[in-house]
C-alpha positions, 0 to 999 in steps of 0.5 A, spaced: 716 333 309 715 332 302 720 326 303 718 322 309 724 322 313 724 321 321 726 327 325 732 324 329 732 324 337 729 329 341 731 329 349 730 322 349 723 323 346 725 318 341 724 318 333 719 323 330 716 320 324 711 324 320 706 327 325 708 323 331 714 321 336 715 315 340 721 311 343 720 305 338 717 307 331 714 300 330 711 299 337 704 301 337 703 305 331 695 304 332 693 304 339 687 299 340 687 299 348 684 305 350 679 308 356 675 312 352 667 310 352 663 308 346 659 314 344 651 313 345 646 314 339 644 321 342 651 324 342 654 329 337 660 326 334 666 327 334 666 328 342 671 333 344 675 332 351 680 337 353 685 335 359 688 340 363 695 340 360 699 342 367 704 348 367 709 345 363 705 344 357 700 347 353 695 345 347 697 349 341 689 348 339 683 349 343 678 343 343 674 348 339 679 350 334 681 342 333 674 341 331 674 347 327 680 344 323 677 337 323 670 340 320 674 344 314 676 337 311 671 334 307 665 330 311 667 323 308 674 324 310 672 325 318 666 321 318 666 316 323 671 319 328 668 319 335 672 323 339 678 328 339 682 328 346 687 333 347 690 329 352 695 331 358 702 328 358 705 324 364 712 328 365 715 322 366 713 319 359 715 325 356 722 325 359 723 318 357 721 318 350 714 314 350 710 320 348 707 321 341 705 328 338 698 324 336 695 318 335 689 314 332 686 309 336 680 305 334 676 299 337 670 297 341 666 302 337 671 308 338 675 311 333 679 317 336 684 322 335 689 323 341 693 329 341 698 331 346 700 337 349 706 341 347 712 343 352 711 350 354 719 352 353 717 351 345 723 347 344 725 340 341 732 337 342 736 332 338 742 331 342 749 333 340 749 331 332 746 336 328 740 334 324 740 333 316 739 338 311 732 334 310 730 335 317 732 342 317 728 344 311 722 340 314 723 345 321 723 351 316 717 349 313 713 350 319 717 356 321 722 352 327 729 354 327 735 350 329 740 352 334 746 350 338 744 350 345 751 348 349 752 341 346 745 340 344 742 341 337 735 344 339 729 346 334 726 353 337 718 354 335 714 359 336 706 359 338 705 360 331 709 355 328 707 350 333 699 351 331 701 350 324 704 344 325 699 341 330 693 342 324 698 338 320 699 333 325 691 333 326 690 331 318 696 326 318 691 322 323 685 323 319 689 320 314 690 314 318 683 314 319 682 314 312 687 308 311 684 304 316 677 304 314 677 305 307 684 302 304 684 296 310 692 297 311 696 292 314 700 293 320 706 289 317 708 295 313 709 301 317 712 305 312 707 305 307 702 307 313 706 313 315 707 315 308 699 315 306 698 319 312 703 324 311 701 324 303 694 326 306 696 331 310 700 334 305 694 334 300 690 338 305 696 344 306 691 349 302 686 347 307 690 347 313 693 354 311 686 357 310 684 354 317 690 357 320 689 364 317 681 364 319 683 362 326 689 368 326 684 373 324 679 371 329 684 372 334 686 379 331 678 381 331 677 379 339 
């Protein structure tokens, strides 16, 4: 996504923008209300929480893999992040377009990256209008393929491509963390917020590739 463009409609999921998807992009970009408890002084940070994703979803990265990907970044970039939550989505939210890929939430002593499970059918739908060439190029970058299924256009992903994408999504949210605590963003300028986070994620492409290859080798050795 060298040029920051929204990925249009997915099964009524709403717009996909940067590392996230939601019904209304401008609504609740940063979630300040959350149910995550402030860590104790004795806790090792970040704390990893991993839900049971249910049969319709899966986590492309395990909690340990997500932590490994995070800690492959410079420590100053993720320092202060208190939690990583691999969160189980509600199916109704998924259908109605309320579910993002991920979000960064802060407040009350918590700075958390929440990453949602991915559908087991490995498909994202865009409706009956073919996505733009820019969107197709973005999909291609992560190894997804655009196909026509009945009246709908869908992108078909592999587990490999989704795993690569989720490392990128994680780094996008780290970009939001840096932007908030070191650059003091204004919520009024949502485009600038997303552009900074996306630029950060792309700047860490080499790190993401190295992390993915290391995970792949570890799987092959096991």
